[in-house]
C-alpha distance (Angstrom), angle and dihedral (degrees) to the residues before:
residue distance angle dihedral
X1 . . .
X2 3.74 . .
X3 3.78 126.1 .
X4 3.80 120.2 -96.5
X5 3.80 128.3 -153.1
X6 3.81 141.7 153.6
X7 3.81 90.9 -60.9
X8 3.80 92.4 56.1
X9 3.79 117.5 99.0
X10 3.79 118.0 -115.7
X11 3.83 92.9 -117.5
X12 3.82 89.3 52.7
X13 3.82 90.5 50.4
X14 3.80 89.3 54.1
X15 3.80 93.6 44.8
X16 3.81 91.4 50.4
X17 3.81 95.8 37.3
X18 3.84 111.7 20.6
X19 3.80 90.2 178.3
X20 3.83 89.1 71.3
X21 3.81 92.7 68.7
X22 3.82 90.9 90.6
X23 3.80 90.6 54.0
X24 3.80 91.6 54.2
X25 3.80 90.1 48.5
X26 3.81 91.5 48.3
X27 3.81 90.1 53.3
X28 3.80 92.8 45.9
X29 3.80 95.1 -115.4
X30 3.79 117.3 151.4
X31 3.78 103.2 -129.2
X32 3.80 93.0 -156.0
X33 3.80 93.6 66.5
X34 3.78 95.7 137.6
X35 3.76 101.4 -108.8
X36 3.81 100.0 -46.4
X37 3.79 111.9 154.7
X38 3.77 121.2 -108.1
X39 3.81 90.5 -118.0
X40 3.80 92.4 52.1
X41 3.79 92.5 50.2
X42 3.80 91.5 48.6
X43 3.79 88.9 54.4
X44 3.81 91.7 47.7
X45 3.83 93.1 49.2
X46 3.80 96.2 40.1
X47 3.81 91.8 -116.9
X48 3.78 125.2 151.9
X49 3.80 104.7 -109.7
X50 3.79 94.1 -151.6
X51 3.81 93.2 50.7
X52 3.80 93.3 50.4
X53 3.80 93.1 43.2
X54 3.82 90.7 49.9
X55 3.82 90.4 50.9
X56 3.80 91.3 49.9
X57 3.79 94.3 46.9
X58 3.80 90.4 46.5
X59 3.81 89.4 54.2
X60 3.81 91.0 48.2
X61 3.81 91.4 48.9
X62 3.81 91.7 47.9
X63 3.80 89.0 54.0
X64 3.78 90.6 62.4
X65 3.81 98.3 -110.1
X66 3.81 107.8 151.5
X67 3.82 111.1 -103.1
X68 3.81 91.6 -122.1
X69 3.80 87.4 69.6
X70 3.81 93.7 56.8
X71 3.79 127.7 63.5
X72 3.76 126.1 -130.3
X73 3.80 121.8 -132.4
X74 3.79 92.6 -83.8
X75 3.79 92.3 60.9
X76 3.77 91.5 -112.5
X77 3.77 126.6 122.8
X78 3.78 120.5 -78.8
X79 3.78 127.7 -108.1
X80 3.75 118.2 -37.4
X81 3.81 117.2 -143.5
């Protein structure tokens, strides 16, 4: 799986990490938004980018995906063992 961040489109987040769909629904984000980036949609909906990104990454981590496959808030790779 590839890493996702604020520049990743919502559909790509869901393709790469299907478990994040519930997070998008909880935040009221339409996951069929035609390739708009997560950061753009946060701006459009008045959402805190860091809060949403943290919720998504928490969901990915809880699913058991190795941290190296998820990005932290800086856009850099996750923890290295």
